[in-house]
Backbone as a printed PyTorch tensor [residue, N CA C, xyz], in Angstrom:
tensor([[[  0.6460,  -1.3230,  -0.0360],
         [ -0.2140,  -0.1150,   0.0100],
         [  0.6500,   1.2090,  -0.2880]],

        [[  0.5650,   2.1870,  -0.9510],
         [  1.3420,   3.3150,  -0.7710],
         [  0.9860,   4.4910,   0.1670]],

        [[  2.0170,   4.9460,   0.9720],
         [  1.8670,   5.8040,   1.7210],
         [  1.1630,   7.3120,   1.6790]],

        [[ -0.0800,   7.6080,   2.3550],
         [ -0.6400,   8.6410,   2.0350],
         [  0.4420,   9.8440,   1.7490]],

        [[ -0.0650,  10.7470,   1.1120],
         [  0.7050,  12.0270,   0.9990],
         [  1.7320,  13.0290,   2.0590]],

        [[  0.8630,  13.0520,   2.7400],
         [  1.3470,  13.7500,   4.1580],
         [  2.4750,  12.8370,   5.0650]],

        [[  2.6840,  11.6110,   4.4360],
         [  3.6560,  10.5380,   5.5140],
         [  4.7970,  10.2080,   4.5860]],

        [[  4.7810,  10.6090,   3.6220],
         [  5.7360,  10.6270,   2.4070],
         [  7.3170,  11.0670,   3.2430]],

        [[  8.3490,  10.3930,   2.8010],
         [  9.7150,  11.0380,   3.5600],
         [ 10.1670,  11.9640,   2.5340]],

        [[ 11.1720,  12.2700,   3.2680],
         [ 11.8650,  13.6450,   2.8900],
         [ 12.1460,  13.2740,   1.4020]],

        [[ 12.8120,  12.1730,   1.3600],
         [ 13.5180,  11.4090,  -0.1930],
         [ 12.5430,  11.4050,  -1.4180]],

        [[ 11.1490,  10.4730,  -0.3530],
         [ 10.2920,  10.3830,  -1.6480],
         [  9.5410,  11.8900,  -1.8950]],

        [[  9.7320,  12.7200,  -1.1930],
         [  9.0750,  13.9300,  -1.6150],
         [  9.9960,  14.6130,  -2.8640]],

        [[ 11.3180,  14.4660,  -2.4880],
         [ 12.3370,  14.9550,  -3.6990],
         [ 12.3250,  14.6760,  -4.7990]],

        [[ 12.0600,  13.0220,  -4.8350],
         [ 11.7910,  12.1880,  -5.9250],
         [ 10.3400,  13.0420,  -6.5700]],

        [[  9.2790,  12.7740,  -5.9180],
         [  8.4090,  13.1490,  -6.6850],
         [  8.3090,  14.3590,  -7.0980]],

        [[  9.0350,  15.8730,  -6.8790],
         [  9.1140,  17.2300,  -7.0470],
         [ 10.0940,  17.2740,  -8.2700]],

        [[ 11.1680,  16.1170,  -8.2800],
         [ 12.1680,  15.8990,  -9.4770],
         [ 11.0040,  15.6130, -10.5080]],

        [[ 10.2020,  14.4660, -10.5020],
         [  9.3750,  14.1410, -11.3640],
         [  8.4500,  14.7510, -11.9240]],

        [[  7.8180,  15.4530, -11.3160],
         [  6.7550,  16.6500, -11.5240],
         [  7.2820,  17.6700, -12.3540]],

        [[  8.5520,  18.6280, -12.1270],
         [  9.4790,  19.3800, -12.5160],
         [  9.5210,  18.5840, -14.2630]],

        [[ 10.0530,  17.2830, -14.3940],
         [  9.9630,  16.8760, -15.5350],
         [  8.6820,  16.8430, -16.4330]],

        [[  7.5120,  16.5570, -15.7070],
         [  6.1920,  16.1590, -16.3570],
         [  5.6880,  17.5210, -17.1060]],

        [[  5.7680,  18.8870, -16.1700],
         [  5.3430,  19.8620, -16.3030],
         [  6.1820,  20.4930, -17.6630]],

        [[  7.3520,  19.9500, -17.9670],
         [  7.8450,  20.6500, -19.1350],
         [  6.9970,  20.2020, -20.4700]],

        [[  6.7170,  19.2980, -20.1820],
         [  6.0320,  18.3140, -21.4490],
         [  4.4980,  18.8810, -21.7550]],

        [[  3.7180,  19.7900, -20.8400],
         [  2.7030,  20.2950, -21.0020],
         [  1.7830,  19.3090, -21.5310]],

        [[  1.8570,  18.0910, -21.2140],
         [  0.8820,  16.7880, -21.5720],
         [  0.2690,  16.1370, -20.6890]],

        [[ -0.8090,  16.0480, -20.3580],
         [ -1.1420,  14.4540, -19.3150],
         [ -0.3220,  13.7040, -19.7490]],

        [[  0.2750,  13.1660, -18.8260],
         [  1.3470,  11.7570, -18.2650],
         [  0.3100,  10.6610, -18.7920]],

        [[ -0.8590,  10.4910, -18.4800],
         [ -1.4920,   9.2970, -18.1570],
         [ -1.9310,   9.1380, -20.0670]],

        [[ -2.7800,   9.9950, -20.4240],
         [ -3.1800,   9.4310, -21.9330],
         [ -2.4700,  10.2720, -23.2180]],

        [[ -1.5440,  11.1300, -22.7420],
         [ -0.4960,  12.0510, -23.5360],
         [ -1.0180,  13.2070, -24.0480]],

        [[ -2.6380,  13.7310, -23.8830],
         [ -3.2800,  14.7170, -24.4810],
         [ -2.6740,  16.2200, -24.1370]],

        [[ -2.3420,  17.1580, -24.4870],
         [ -1.9100,  18.2880, -24.2790],
         [ -2.5560,  19.0590, -23.6030]],

        [[ -2.3520,  19.6080, -22.3880],
         [ -3.2630,  20.5320, -21.7500],
         [ -4.1590,  21.7540, -22.2360]],

        [[ -5.0820,  22.0600, -21.9490],
         [ -5.8910,  23.0620, -22.6560],
         [ -5.8300,  24.5320, -21.8400]],

        [[ -5.9150,  25.3840, -22.7540],
         [ -5.6500,  26.6860, -21.5110],
         [ -6.9360,  26.9390, -20.9650]],

        [[ -6.6140,  26.9430, -19.8730],
         [ -8.0720,  27.2360, -18.6830],
         [ -8.2510,  26.2430, -18.1400]],

        [[ -7.6720,  25.0600, -17.7430],
         [ -8.5020,  23.9390, -17.1650],
         [ -7.7300,  23.3670, -16.1430]],

        [[ -8.0500,  22.5970, -15.5110],
         [ -7.7690,  22.1910, -14.6870],
         [ -6.6550,  20.7500, -14.5590]],

        [[ -5.4210,  21.0080, -13.8550],
         [ -4.2410,  19.8160, -13.3970],
         [ -4.3490,  18.9740, -12.2440]],

        [[ -3.8370,  17.9220, -11.8310],
         [ -3.6500,  17.4580, -10.5400],
         [ -2.5880,  16.7000, -10.6320]],

        [[ -1.7260,  16.6020,  -9.5910],
         [ -0.4880,  16.0400,  -9.8700],
         [ -0.5030,  14.8540,  -8.4520]],

        [[  0.3540,  14.1040,  -8.4550],
         [  0.0810,  12.8540,  -7.6850],
         [  0.4160,  11.4630,  -8.3690]],

        [[ -0.0940,  10.8150,  -7.4730],
         [  0.6730,   9.1540,  -7.9930],
         [ -0.9310,   8.3240,  -8.6460]],

        [[ -0.8180,   7.6710,  -9.5480],
         [ -1.4580,   6.3340, -10.3760],
         [ -1.7310,   5.8020,  -9.3040]],

        [[ -2.4740,   4.5760,  -9.7920],
         [ -3.0970,   3.4850,  -9.3940],
         [ -1.3030,   2.4820,  -9.0780]],

        [[ -0.4930,   2.7310,  -9.8920],
         [  0.6670,   1.7160, -10.1970],
         [  1.4850,   2.3920,  -9.2720]],

        [[  1.1040,   3.5430,  -8.4400],
         [  2.4410,   4.5700,  -7.6140],
         [  3.0730,   5.4220,  -8.6610]],

        [[  2.9580,   5.5530,  -9.8370],
         [  3.9180,   6.1180, -10.7370],
         [  3.6200,   7.7580, -10.4790]],

        [[  4.7860,   8.5020, -10.7060],
         [  4.3890,  10.0710, -10.3980],
         [  3.8870,  10.7410, -11.7950]],

        [[  2.3590,  11.1110, -11.7150],
         [  1.5480,  11.4770, -12.6480],
         [  1.0390,  13.1310, -12.3000]],

        [[  1.0500,  13.9500, -13.6680],
         [  0.5120,  15.0910, -13.8370],
         [ -0.4830,  14.8300, -15.0560]],

        [[ -1.9040,  14.8480, -14.2510],
         [ -3.1180,  14.6890, -15.4990],
         [ -3.8150,  16.0300, -15.5370]],

        [[ -4.3570,  16.0110, -16.7040],
         [ -5.3620,  17.1670, -17.1690],
         [ -6.4540,  16.6430, -16.4690]],

        [[ -7.5560,  17.3420, -17.0110],
         [ -9.3440,  17.2420, -16.5340],
         [ -9.3920,  15.3590, -17.2120]],

        [[ -9.1260,  15.0770, -18.2050],
         [ -8.8650,  13.6580, -18.9690],
         [ -8.9770,  13.0880, -17.8930]],

        [[ -8.2740,  12.9930, -17.1320],
         [ -7.3820,  11.8630, -16.4750],
         [ -7.1880,  12.0480, -14.9560]],

        [[ -8.0910,  13.3170, -14.5740],
         [ -8.0040,  13.5990, -13.1930],
         [ -8.8640,  12.6760, -12.3640]],

        [[ -9.4650,  11.8410, -12.6740],
         [-10.1690,  10.7340, -11.9460],
         [ -8.9630,   9.6680, -11.8200]],

        [[ -7.7110,   9.3020, -12.5010],
         [ -7.0260,   8.2420, -12.2640],
         [ -5.6810,   8.7680, -11.4440]],

        [[ -5.8280,   9.8980, -10.8720],
         [ -4.8200,  10.3180,  -9.9780],
         [ -5.5650,   9.8640,  -8.6720]],

        [[ -5.2180,   8.4660,  -8.2440],
         [ -5.4760,   8.0490,  -6.9620],
         [ -4.7930,   8.4960,  -5.1230]],

        [[ -3.5190,   9.3000,  -5.7560],
         [ -2.9560,  10.1280,  -4.4720],
         [ -2.8050,  11.7090,  -5.1760]],

        [[ -3.7130,  12.4040,  -4.4090],
         [ -3.6550,  13.7000,  -5.1190],
         [ -2.3960,  14.4510,  -4.1390]],

        [[ -1.7370,  14.6830,  -4.3680],
         [ -0.7400,  16.0670,  -3.8920],
         [ -0.8340,  17.6340,  -4.1300]],

        [[ -1.4820,  17.8530,  -5.4870],
         [ -1.4330,  19.3110,  -5.5400],
         [ -2.6130,  19.6960,  -6.7620]],

        [[ -2.9500,  20.6620,  -6.9780],
         [ -3.9550,  21.2100,  -8.2740],
         [ -3.3620,  22.3240,  -8.7540]],

        [[ -3.8670,  22.5840,  -9.6860],
         [ -3.3400,  23.6100, -10.5670],
         [ -4.3500,  24.1820, -11.7650]],

        [[ -3.7190,  24.7850, -12.3990],
         [ -4.7110,  25.5400, -13.5930],
         [ -3.5690,  25.6510, -14.7900]],

        [[ -3.6170,  25.8420, -16.1380],
         [ -3.3570,  25.6360, -16.8310],
         [ -2.9260,  27.1100, -17.3680]],

        [[ -1.8240,  27.5110, -17.8390],
         [ -1.9100,  29.1200, -18.4180],
         [ -1.0040,  28.8780, -20.0270]],

        [[ -2.1360,  29.1670, -21.0530],
         [ -1.7580,  28.8460, -22.1690],
         [ -0.3770,  29.7460, -22.3790]],

        [[  0.0480,  28.9630, -23.3630],
         [  1.2650,  29.2480, -24.0940],
         [  1.8950,  30.3990, -25.1140]],

        [[  0.3680,  30.7200, -25.5570],
         [  0.7640,  31.5590, -26.6590],
         [  0.0100,  32.7040, -26.1680]],

        [[ -0.1610,  32.9800, -25.0780],
         [ -0.6170,  34.5570, -24.3750],
         [  0.4560,  34.6330, -23.8950]],

        [[  1.6550,  35.9090, -24.5190],
         [  2.8510,  35.9000, -23.8720],
         [  2.5470,  37.0180, -22.9820]],

        [[  1.5920,  38.1600, -22.7410],
         [  1.2640,  38.6400, -21.7590],
         [  1.0750,  37.8680, -20.1040]],

        [[  0.3990,  36.5350, -20.3940],
         [  0.1260,  36.0180, -19.4750],
         [  1.3720,  35.0460, -18.8230]],

        [[  2.2130,  34.5570, -19.7690],
         [  3.1120,  33.8600, -19.4770],
         [  4.3220,  34.9630, -18.7880]],

        [[  4.0030,  36.1690, -18.9750],
         [  5.0970,  36.9290, -18.6070],
         [  4.8860,  37.2690, -16.9830]],

        [[  3.4360,  37.0730, -16.7170],
         [  2.7950,  37.7340, -15.1170],
         [  3.2390,  36.5270, -14.8560]],

        [[  3.0770,  35.2300, -15.2060],
         [  3.4050,  33.9370, -14.4490],
         [  4.8640,  33.6240, -14.0360]],

        [[  5.9610,  34.2460, -14.8030],
         [  7.2560,  34.2260, -14.8450],
         [  7.5710,  35.3600, -13.6900]],

        [[  7.3040,  36.5430, -13.8760],
         [  6.8550,  37.1170, -12.3750],
         [  6.6870,  36.8800, -11.1430]],

        [[  5.4840,  36.0270, -11.5990],
         [  5.0700,  35.6270, -10.2960],
         [  5.9030,  34.7200,  -9.4270]],

        [[  6.9740,  34.4460,  -9.5620],
         [  7.7060,  32.8820,  -9.0330],
         [  7.2760,  31.6460,  -9.1630]],

        [[  6.7990,  31.2920,  -9.7490],
         [  5.7430,  30.0510,  -9.8070],
         [  6.0710,  29.2690, -11.1660]],

        [[  6.6730,  27.8580, -10.7230],
         [  6.9160,  27.2770, -12.4480],
         [  6.0860,  26.2150, -12.3310]],

        [[  4.7400,  25.8400, -11.7720],
         [  4.1170,  25.0460, -12.2030],
         [  2.9230,  25.2160, -12.8720]],

        [[  2.2530,  24.3670, -13.6290],
         [  0.7640,  25.1710, -14.0580],
         [ -0.3730,  25.8530, -13.1170]],

        [[ -0.5570,  27.1160, -13.6520],
         [ -1.3500,  27.9370, -12.7880],
         [ -2.3700,  28.2740, -13.6030]],

        [[ -3.2950,  29.0750, -13.3390],
         [ -4.2020,  29.8300, -14.0360],
         [ -3.8900,  31.5050, -13.8540]],

        [[ -3.7650,  32.3620, -14.4430],
         [ -3.8280,  34.0970, -14.2700],
         [ -5.0970,  34.5700, -14.8670]],

        [[ -5.6620,  35.6320, -14.0940],
         [ -6.8330,  35.9560, -14.3420],
         [ -7.8200,  34.8460, -14.9040]],

        [[ -8.3620,  34.3630, -14.0930],
         [ -9.4960,  33.3410, -14.4090],
         [-10.3740,  33.6580, -15.3920]],

        [[-11.1920,  33.2910, -15.9110],
         [-12.5500,  33.4250, -17.0270],
         [-13.4390,  34.2420, -15.7330]],

        [[-13.9530,  35.0750, -16.2310],
         [-14.9140,  36.0550, -15.6700],
         [-16.0310,  34.9350, -14.8130]],

        [[-16.0340,  35.5620, -13.6220],
         [-16.9520,  34.7000, -12.7450],
         [-17.0720,  35.3120, -11.4860]],

        [[-17.8000,  34.8950, -10.3670],
         [-17.9000,  36.0270,  -9.2560],
         [-16.7260,  35.5470,  -8.4430]],

        [[-15.8640,  34.5460,  -8.6530],
         [-14.9110,  34.6500,  -7.6450],
         [-13.8160,  35.1410,  -7.9910]],

        [[-13.7620,  35.7780,  -9.4200],
         [-12.6960,  37.1010, -10.0610],
         [-13.3460,  38.5430,  -9.4090]],

        [[-14.4290,  38.5830,  -9.2680],
         [-15.0530,  39.9250,  -8.7260],
         [-14.6380,  39.8280,  -6.9910]],

        [[-14.9390,  38.7640,  -6.9380],
         [-14.6010,  38.6320,  -5.1630],
         [-13.2780,  39.1310,  -4.5170]],

        [[-12.2250,  38.2600,  -5.6220],
         [-10.5820,  38.3950,  -5.3910],
         [-10.6530,  39.6550,  -5.6960]],

        [[-10.9440,  40.4310,  -6.6940],
         [-10.6440,  41.8770,  -7.0320],
         [-10.8780,  42.8000,  -5.7250]],

        [[-12.4380,  42.4840,  -4.9810],
         [-12.6800,  43.5680,  -4.2340],
         [-12.3950,  43.5360,  -2.5990]],

        [[-11.5710,  42.0540,  -2.8790],
         [-11.1810,  41.5020,  -1.5320],
         [ -9.4360,  42.2830,  -1.4660]],

        [[ -8.9230,  42.2610,  -2.7500],
         [ -7.6350,  42.8370,  -2.5660],
         [ -7.7360,  44.5650,  -2.3430]],

        [[ -8.5380,  44.7910,  -3.1420],
         [ -8.5280,  46.2980,  -3.0470],
         [ -8.9250,  46.5850,  -1.4550]],

        [[ -9.8690,  46.0070,  -0.6800],
         [-10.3240,  46.3100,   1.0690],
         [ -9.0120,  46.0120,   1.7320]],

        [[ -7.8500,  45.0360,   1.0300],
         [ -6.9230,  44.5110,   1.9740],
         [ -5.4450,  44.8930,   0.9710]],

        [[ -5.4730,  46.0450,   0.7980],
         [ -4.3790,  46.8790,   0.1320],
         [ -2.8660,  46.1600,   0.6420]],

        [[ -2.8550,  45.8580,   1.6430],
         [ -1.7720,  45.3470,   2.1990],
         [ -1.4030,  43.8320,   2.0500]],

        [[ -1.9290,  43.3170,   1.7090],
         [ -1.6610,  41.5940,   1.5350],
         [ -1.4750,  41.4190,  -0.0210]],

        [[ -0.6930,  40.4930,  -0.1000],
         [ -0.4560,  39.7780,  -1.3500],
         [ -1.4230,  38.2240,  -1.7260]],

        [[ -1.7600,  37.7130,  -0.7270],
         [ -2.2450,  36.2990,  -0.6770],
         [ -3.3990,  36.3470,  -0.1150]],

        [[ -4.2850,  35.4880,  -0.6780],
         [ -5.9360,  35.1170,  -0.1520],
         [ -5.8910,  33.8520,  -0.0870]],

        [[ -6.6030,  33.4780,   1.1720],
         [ -6.9170,  31.7610,   1.0330],
         [ -8.6340,  31.8810,   1.3000]],

        [[ -9.2330,  31.3310,   0.7530],
         [-10.4180,  30.9570,   0.7100],
         [-11.4540,  30.1020,   0.0880]],

        [[-12.2510,  29.4340,   0.2790],
         [-13.4170,  28.0920,  -0.5060],
         [-13.6050,  28.1570,  -1.6660]],

        [[-13.6060,  27.1030,  -2.3560],
         [-13.8910,  27.9940,  -3.8210],
         [-15.4830,  27.9540,  -4.2620]],

        [[-15.6160,  28.7480,  -4.9580],
         [-17.1850,  29.3610,  -5.6810],
         [-17.7780,  28.1880,  -6.3410]],

        [[-19.0820,  27.8650,  -6.3960],
         [-19.8760,  26.8370,  -7.2450],
         [-19.8770,  27.4160,  -8.4090]],

        [[-18.7600,  26.4410,  -9.1340],
         [-18.7540,  26.4980, -10.6200],
         [-17.3500,  26.9620, -11.2530]],

        [[-16.6810,  27.0780,  -9.5460],
         [-14.9940,  27.1770, -10.0790],
         [-14.2850,  26.1670, -10.5420]],

        [[-13.9930,  25.0750,  -9.8530],
         [-13.6520,  23.6980, -10.2200],
         [-14.2010,  22.8330,  -9.6600]],

        [[-15.7990,  22.8630, -10.1720],
         [-16.6260,  21.8030,  -9.2290],
         [-16.2560,  20.5530,  -9.5050]],

        [[-15.5510,  20.1550, -10.7660],
         [-14.8910,  18.5770, -11.1620],
         [-14.1180,  18.3920, -10.1720]],

        [[-13.2810,  19.3710,  -9.6010],
         [-12.2240,  19.0240,  -8.6470],
         [-12.6010,  18.5470,  -7.3580]],

        [[-13.7240,  19.6280,  -7.0360],
         [-14.5310,  19.7930,  -5.8310],
         [-14.8850,  18.1960,  -5.0890]],

        [[-14.9280,  17.4620,  -6.0720],
         [-16.4730,  16.2110,  -6.0650],
         [-15.2810,  14.8690,  -6.1360]],

        [[-13.9510,  15.1800,  -6.3300],
         [-13.2510,  14.3670,  -5.9390],
         [-11.9170,  14.4060,  -4.7320]],

        [[-12.2290,  15.2910,  -4.1020],
         [-11.6470,  15.8600,  -2.9490],
         [-12.0100,  14.4960,  -1.7510]],

        [[-10.5910,  13.8490,  -1.2360],
         [-11.0780,  12.7290,  -0.3680],
         [-11.7030,  13.1670,   0.8230]],

        [[-12.2520,  12.0440,   1.5430],
         [-13.3110,  12.2640,   2.3780],
         [-11.7910,  12.5460,   3.9670]],

        [[-12.2410,  13.4380,   4.7050],
         [-11.5380,  13.9250,   5.6850],
         [-10.9080,  15.1030,   5.2670]],

        [[-11.0080,  15.7340,   4.0540],
         [-10.1960,  16.5450,   3.2130],
         [-11.1580,  17.6520,   3.1440]],

        [[-10.3710,  19.0440,   2.8350],
         [-11.4200,  20.1550,   2.6010],
         [-10.6230,  20.9820,   1.2580]],

        [[-11.0650,  21.0970,   0.4390],
         [-10.4930,  21.8690,  -1.0030],
         [-10.6670,  23.5470,  -0.6150]],

        [[ -9.2350,  23.7620,  -0.4020],
         [ -9.3570,  25.1740,  -0.3090],
         [ -8.3660,  25.8360,  -1.6100]],

        [[ -8.8380,  27.2390,  -2.2680],
         [ -8.5610,  28.5700,  -2.9440],
         [ -7.5090,  28.9890,  -2.3250]],

        [[ -6.1930,  29.1470,  -3.1710],
         [ -5.0750,  30.1070,  -2.6130],
         [ -4.9080,  31.2410,  -3.5810]],

        [[ -4.7580,  32.5140,  -3.1410],
         [ -5.1290,  33.5580,  -4.2540],
         [ -3.4320,  34.3140,  -4.1230]],

        [[ -2.5990,  34.6560,  -5.3130],
         [ -1.4740,  35.2050,  -5.1950],
         [ -1.7490,  36.5950,  -5.9680]],

        [[ -1.8680,  37.8190,  -5.5780],
         [ -2.0280,  38.8830,  -6.1860],
         [ -0.8320,  39.5800,  -6.9060]],

        [[ -0.3410,  39.5040,  -7.9140],
         [  1.1400,  39.7560,  -8.8380],
         [  0.6920,  41.3780,  -8.4720]],

        [[ -0.0620,  41.6420,  -9.0720],
         [ -0.4410,  43.5310,  -9.2660],
         [ -1.7490,  43.4460,  -9.0500]],

        [[ -2.2470,  44.7600,  -9.0410],
         [ -3.8650,  45.2110,  -9.2790],
         [ -4.4210,  44.4110, -10.7570]],

        [[ -5.1240,  43.7330, -10.4630],
         [ -5.6630,  43.0530, -11.8500],
         [ -5.1320,  41.9820, -12.4000]],

        [[ -4.1580,  41.6030, -11.8270],
         [ -3.1230,  40.0750, -11.9660],
         [ -2.8100,  39.4110, -10.8150]],

        [[ -3.4640,  38.2000, -11.0370],
         [ -3.6280,  37.4810,  -9.8410],
         [ -3.6590,  35.7750, -10.7640]],

        [[ -2.7480,  35.0070,  -9.5090],
         [ -2.8000,  33.5630, -10.0590],
         [ -3.6250,  32.4320,  -8.9680]],

        [[ -4.1740,  31.5740,  -9.2240],
         [ -4.8930,  30.6530,  -8.5090],
         [ -4.1190,  29.6180,  -8.0770]],

        [[ -4.3320,  28.9820,  -6.9690],
         [ -3.9140,  27.4730,  -6.9410],
         [ -4.8860,  26.7350,  -6.0240]],

        [[ -4.7970,  25.4030,  -5.7570],
         [ -5.7450,  25.1070,  -4.9510],
         [ -5.1340,  23.6820,  -3.9830]],

        [[ -5.3800,  23.2740,  -3.1210],
         [ -4.8090,  22.3280,  -2.0260],
         [ -5.9680,  21.8010,  -1.2600]],

        [[ -5.9680,  20.1650,  -1.0950],
         [ -7.1640,  19.3860,  -0.2650],
         [ -6.1380,  19.5000,   1.0580]],

        [[ -6.6280,  19.9220,   2.3480],
         [ -6.1970,  19.8290,   3.5010],
         [ -6.8360,  19.2350,   4.7630]],

        [[ -6.4220,  19.0400,   5.7240],
         [ -6.7820,  18.0920,   6.5170],
         [ -8.3360,  18.8430,   7.2690]],

        [[ -9.4020,  18.2790,   7.0280],
         [-10.7910,  18.9700,   7.6830],
         [-10.7050,  19.5350,   9.3150]],

        [[ -9.8710,  19.1080,   9.6690],
         [ -9.4810,  19.0900,  11.1740],
         [ -8.8750,  20.8720,  11.1470]],

        [[ -8.0750,  21.2810,  10.4490],
         [ -7.5400,  22.3400,  10.4490],
         [ -8.4620,  23.6630,  10.0390]],

        [[ -9.4500,  23.6770,   9.8050],
         [-10.4990,  24.6440,   9.7420],
         [-11.1250,  24.8130,  11.1790]],

        [[-11.1350,  26.3890,  10.9840],
         [-11.0120,  27.4040,  10.3140],
         [ -9.9320,  27.4760,  10.5790]],

        [[ -9.6010,  28.4410,   9.1980],
         [ -7.8890,  28.7680,   9.0670],
         [ -7.8260,  30.1420,   9.4990]],

        [[ -6.4680,  30.5820,  10.0950],
         [ -6.4670,  32.1680,  10.3050],
         [ -6.2400,  32.8750,   9.0640]],

        [[ -7.2980,  33.6800,   9.1120],
         [ -7.0870,  34.5900,   7.9850],
         [ -6.1780,  35.6700,   7.8480]],

        [[ -4.7560,  35.4780,   7.7650],
         [ -3.9440,  36.3040,   7.6610],
         [ -2.5180,  35.8720,   6.3550]],

        [[ -2.0120,  37.0110,   6.2970],
         [ -0.7900,  36.7730,   5.1830],
         [  0.1910,  35.3670,   5.3250]],

        [[  0.5850,  35.3810,   6.4600],
         [  1.7600,  34.3280,   6.5610],
         [  0.6860,  32.9440,   6.0370]],

        [[ -0.5590,  32.9240,   6.8150],
         [ -0.9770,  31.1910,   6.4410],
         [ -1.3470,  31.2130,   5.0680]],

        [[ -1.9790,  32.0880,   4.2460],
         [ -2.2430,  31.9400,   2.8690],
         [ -0.9790,  32.0000,   1.9950]],

        [[  0.1020,  33.1660,   2.2450],
         [  1.5550,  32.3250,   1.6700],
         [  1.7160,  31.2630,   1.8160]],

        [[  1.9970,  30.6940,   3.2220],
         [  2.5910,  29.1580,   3.1920],
         [  1.9320,  28.2470,   1.9990]],

        [[  0.3380,  28.3040,   2.6810],
         [ -0.2200,  27.6240,   1.8930],
         [ -0.1410,  27.4950,   0.1000]],

        [[ -0.1290,  28.9610,   0.0260],
         [  0.0920,  28.9700,  -1.7690],
         [  1.8090,  28.0090,  -2.0790]],

        [[  2.7710,  28.6540,  -1.1670],
         [  3.6720,  27.5080,  -1.6070],
         [  3.5560,  26.3850,  -1.7120]],

        [[  2.7880,  25.8950,  -0.7310],
         [  2.2420,  24.4460,  -0.8430],
         [  1.4970,  23.8190,  -2.1400]],

        [[  0.6800,  25.0320,  -2.5370],
         [ -0.0870,  24.5000,  -3.4090],
         [  0.6740,  24.3740,  -4.7480]],

        [[  1.6470,  25.4090,  -5.0130],
         [  2.8410,  25.3790,  -6.2470],
         [  3.7980,  24.7360,  -5.8930]],

        [[  3.4690,  23.8050,  -5.0170],
         [  4.9790,  22.8720,  -5.0060],
         [  6.1790,  23.4320,  -4.4970]],

        [[  6.3920,  24.5040,  -3.9310],
         [  7.6420,  24.9770,  -3.3440],
         [  7.8250,  24.9100,  -2.1110]],

        [[  6.6640,  23.9380,  -1.4400],
         [  6.8850,  23.8310,  -0.1130],
         [  6.0710,  22.6710,  -0.0830]],

        [[  6.2230,  21.2690,   1.0470],
         [  6.2830,  20.2130,   1.1310],
         [  4.6450,  20.4170,   1.6460]],

        [[  3.7620,  19.2290,   1.7270],
         [  2.3900,  19.7590,   2.2770],
         [  3.0920,  19.3370,   4.0510]],

        [[  2.1480,  19.9270,   5.0800],
         [  2.9240,  19.8090,   6.5020],
         [  1.7820,  18.5620,   6.6160]],

        [[  2.5450,  17.5730,   7.2490],
         [  1.5250,  16.5080,   7.7960],
         [  0.5100,  16.5360,   8.8650]],

        [[  0.8920,  17.3130,   9.7490],
         [ -0.1910,  17.9310,  10.8300],
         [  0.0520,  19.5600,  11.1680]],

        [[ -1.0200,  19.6540,  12.0760],
         [ -1.1090,  21.1760,  12.6130],
         [  0.1190,  21.4200,  12.8090]],

        [[  0.9690,  21.0720,  13.7920],
         [  2.2400,  21.3550,  14.2470],
         [  3.1950,  21.8620,  13.1440]],

        [[  3.3010,  20.7410,  12.1800],
         [  3.9740,  21.3020,  10.9240],
         [  3.6960,  22.6040,  10.1920]],

        [[  2.4950,  22.5700,  10.2760],
         [  1.9990,  23.8550,   9.6440],
         [  1.9570,  25.2330,  10.0910]],

        [[  1.8690,  24.6780,  12.1220],
         [  2.5460,  26.2610,  12.5320],
         [  3.8060,  26.2640,  12.1400]],

        [[  4.4670,  25.4550,  12.1400],
         [  6.1940,  25.7360,  11.7510],
         [  6.2120,  26.5390,  10.4310]],

        [[  5.4680,  25.9410,   9.1720],
         [  5.5040,  26.5100,   8.1750],
         [  4.8350,  27.9550,   8.2400]],

        [[  4.0130,  28.3980,   8.7070],
         [  3.4910,  29.7390,   8.8590],
         [  4.3040,  30.4720,   9.1270]],

        [[  4.8360,  30.1530,  10.4770],
         [  5.9730,  30.8410,  11.2920],
         [  7.1880,  31.2390,   9.9240]],

        [[  7.6810,  30.3530,   9.4910],
         [  8.3260,  30.8630,   8.1310],
         [  8.3690,  31.9280,   7.1610]],

        [[  6.9210,  32.1020,   7.1380],
         [  6.8310,  33.2120,   6.1090],
         [  5.6840,  34.3080,   6.8390]],

        [[  6.2910,  34.3300,   8.1260],
         [  5.8290,  35.3050,   9.0280],
         [  6.8350,  36.6260,   8.9390]],

        [[  6.5740,  37.7900,   8.5140],
         [  7.4760,  38.6640,   8.8500],
         [  7.6250,  39.4150,   9.8650]],

        [[  8.3880,  39.5040,  10.6690],
         [  8.3840,  40.0470,  12.0600],
         [  8.5670,  42.0600,  12.0850]],

        [[  7.3250,  42.1840,  12.9160],
         [  7.2020,  43.3880,  13.0040],
         [  6.2110,  44.0920,  11.8330]],

        [[  5.3300,  43.0980,  11.0780],
         [  4.7250,  43.3360,   9.7800],
         [  3.2560,  43.0060,  10.0600]],

        [[  2.3560,  43.9080,  10.0990],
         [  0.8810,  42.9320,  10.5310],
         [  0.8400,  42.4760,   8.9680]],

        [[ -0.0620,  41.2720,   9.5970],
         [ -0.7420,  40.2550,   8.8450],
         [ -1.6890,  40.5990,   8.1590]],

        [[ -2.3670,  41.2560,   8.5880],
         [ -3.8340,  41.8240,   8.6930],
         [ -3.7260,  42.2280,   7.1010]]])
């Protein structure tokens, strides 16, 4: 039996991260070989055979152990690609998602919180419904949003332990979990590890709200 994502050793996580970086460069679903389409979801993790996988919406249900979710950025959109490069993110995410209540809500939220660069929230109905339905029992899917500049934002999503809710609404928490969503940080295995990760992104002397 494969260990659950939160119980992987550091060596296993490093192996998975190396393999995912290779898969990301191909820009195709590693299960069926279909090219990723712009503005669609991806899921990274392990398939039923334990192989490291980066799947598109076509094969998301075949990812049996999910480590992270993302959104594809179209490579033909030079302006969009430039935003992603400036963001410091190197895995598939979606910048400026299609019009929907989530887009207006994120814009309004950052306008009300001008000192914040990150936000954590629940998904909106219709935002990523096909991913929400596949969230494992005992976990809750949350959205992480990074604002690069006003009007330019990236979204990521991760499934966290339901016992961690409600999360504190501050910059350090949102920043730390965003880094997990884009695979720059390993998923914390428990609440103590989550607290330690949040402290890493807390800025001394700087308000989080």
